C-alpha positions in Angstrom: 88.5 -97.2 -123.5 88.8 -95.3 -120.3 88.0 -98.5 -118.4 90.8 -100.4 -120.2 93.2 -97.6 -119.4 92.3 -97.8 -115.7 92.7 -101.6 -115.6 96.1 -101.3 -117.4 97.3 -98.7 -114.9 96.2 -100.8 -111.9 97.9 -103.9 -113.3 101.1 -101.9 -113.9 101.1 -100.5 -110.4 100.6 -104.0 -108.9 103.5 -105.3 -111.1 105.8 -102.5 -110.0 105.0 -103.2 -106.3 105.9 -106.9 -106.7 109.1 -106.0 -108.6 110.3 -103.6 -105.9 109.5 -106.2 -103.2 111.5 -108.9 -105.0 114.5 -106.5 -105.5 114.6 -105.5 -101.8 114.7 -109.2 -100.7 118.0 -109.5 -102.7 119.7 -106.8 -100.7 120.3 -108.7 -97.5 124.0 -108.9 -96.5 125.6 -112.3 -96.8 126.3 -114.4 -93.7 130.0 -114.3 -92.7 130.1 -117.7 -90.8 129.9 -121.3 -92.0 126.6 -122.3 -93.7 126.0 -125.0 -91.1 125.8 -124.5 -87.4 127.2 -128.0 -86.3 130.9 -128.7 -86.2 133.4 -131.3 -85.2 136.8 -130.4 -83.8 140.2 -132.2 -83.2 143.1 -130.7 -81.3 146.7 -131.7 -80.5 149.5 -130.0 -78.7 151.6 -130.0 -75.5 150.6 -129.7 -71.9 152.6 -128.5 -68.9 151.6 -129.6 -65.4 150.9 -127.4 -62.5 149.9 -130.0 -59.9 149.7 -129.3 -56.2 152.6 -130.8 -54.2 154.6 -131.9 -57.3 158.2 -130.7 -57.1 158.7 -130.3 -60.9 156.7 -129.2 -63.8 156.6 -131.8 -66.6 155.4 -131.9 -70.2 152.9 -134.2 -71.8 151.3 -134.8 -75.2 147.8 -133.2 -75.4 145.0 -134.6 -77.6 141.3 -133.7 -77.8 138.1 -134.0 -79.9 134.6 -132.7 -79.7 131.2 -131.8 -81.2 129.9 -128.3 -81.2 127.2 -125.9 -82.3 127.4 -122.3 -83.5 124.5 -120.3 -82.0 125.4 -117.1 -83.8 128.3 -115.3 -85.4 129.8 -114.5 -82.0 128.6 -117.4 -79.7 129.4 -121.1 -80.0 129.6 -124.1 -77.6 131.0 -127.6 -77.7 131.4 -130.8 -75.7 135.0 -132.0 -75.7 137.0 -134.9 -74.5 140.7 -134.1 -74.0 143.7 -135.5 -72.3 147.3 -134.9 -71.4 149.2 -138.2 -71.6 152.3 -139.4 -69.8 153.5 -136.6 -67.6 157.0 -137.6 -66.5 156.4 -138.2 -62.8 157.8 -141.7 -62.1 155.5 -144.1 -64.0 153.7 -141.1 -65.7 150.4 -139.4 -64.9 147.6 -139.1 -67.4 144.8 -136.5 -67.1 141.5 -136.5 -68.8 138.5 -134.3 -69.0 135.0 -134.1 -70.5 133.8 -130.5 -70.6 131.0 -128.3 -71.9 132.6 -125.2 -73.3 131.2 -121.9 -74.4 133.1 -119.4 -76.5 132.8 -115.7 -77.5 134.2 -115.1 -81.0 135.3 -111.4 -81.1 134.0 -110.0 -84.3 136.7 -108.4 -86.5 136.6 -107.8 -90.3 139.5 -110.1 -91.1 140.3 -113.8 -91.8 141.5 -114.2 -88.2 139.0 -114.3 -85.3 140.2 -114.0 -81.7 138.1 -115.8 -79.0 137.8 -116.4 -75.3 135.9 -119.2 -73.6 135.2 -121.1 -70.4 134.2 -124.7 -69.6 132.9 -126.9 -66.8 132.7 -130.7 -66.5 134.5 -133.7 -65.1 138.2 -134.5 -64.9 140.5 -137.3 -63.8 144.2 -137.7 -62.9 145.6 -141.2 -62.9 149.2 -142.5 -62.3 152.1 -142.4 -59.9 150.0 -142.5 -56.7 147.4 -140.0 -58.1 144.1 -141.6 -58.8 141.0 -139.5 -58.4 138.4 -137.6 -60.3 136.4 -134.4 -59.7 134.8 -131.3 -61.1 136.9 -129.6 -63.8 137.0 -126.0 -64.9 138.7 -124.5 -68.0 139.5 -121.1 -69.5 140.5 -120.7 -73.1 141.8 -118.1 -75.5 143.2 -118.1 -79.0 142.7 -117.4 -82.7 140.7 -119.0 -85.4 141.9 -118.8 -89.1 139.2 -119.4 -91.7 140.4 -121.7 -94.4 137.1 -122.0 -96.2 133.4 -121.6 -95.3 133.4 -125.0 -93.6 136.9 -125.3 -92.2 138.9 -123.3 -89.7 142.3 -123.8 -88.0 142.4 -123.0 -84.3 145.5 -122.0 -82.4 144.9 -121.6 -78.6 145.7 -121.9 -75.0 143.6 -123.9 -72.4 144.0 -124.0 -68.7 142.2 -126.9 -67.1 141.8 -127.2 -63.3 140.7 -130.6 -61.8 139.6 -130.6 -58.2 140.9 -133.7 -56.4 140.5 -135.1 -52.9 143.9 -135.0 -51.2 143.3 -138.1 -49.1 143.0 -140.2 -52.2 145.9 -138.7 -54.1 148.8 -138.7 -51.7 148.3 -135.1 -50.8 147.6 -133.7 -54.3 144.4 -131.5 -54.0 144.3 -130.3 -57.6 145.8 -130.7 -61.0 146.3 -127.9 -63.4 147.1 -128.5 -67.1 148.4 -125.6 -69.2 147.8 -126.7 -72.8 149.0 -125.0 -76.0 147.1 -126.6 -78.9 146.5 -126.5 -82.6 143.3 -127.9 -84.2 140.8 -128.1 -87.0 137.1 -127.3 -86.8 134.9 -128.6 -89.6 131.3 -127.5 -90.1 128.8 -129.9 -91.6 
């Protein structure tokens, strides 16, 4: 009888240990970002030129898309193609860029997430005597509004600098696009 009591006590202690372990596993906090780390993005907006040796600033339609990856709740990166189309200089100037961008999402306990970012890649300016490409740099800042766990609306500013060779562009040594854009990010 004493032997049965000891076996029952040991079995009860083992069962209690397994139950406590199972309960503690359920206490992890939920993730606050999208369930998938991959995302696609699309942006549209307006761009204002800041080209070297251009007498006036002009506006153009801005459009972009890209593929990105969220590394953590605060860090993400993407590769984007974006352009500013038909600046009003004579026949019009188009600018394009393919950049690798990295972002820091500033953690706040709210539906809106502010961010800052930087990018590097290739850019081109073409039209009205300007026809060259070169290294491109960008700086970004804005706000993301979470619509669902997979979708977010992005409102932001992007400054893109394209380094050009003045001898190929009629004296224009750089092109600077100031873009104000709205977009959608979808995690999949």
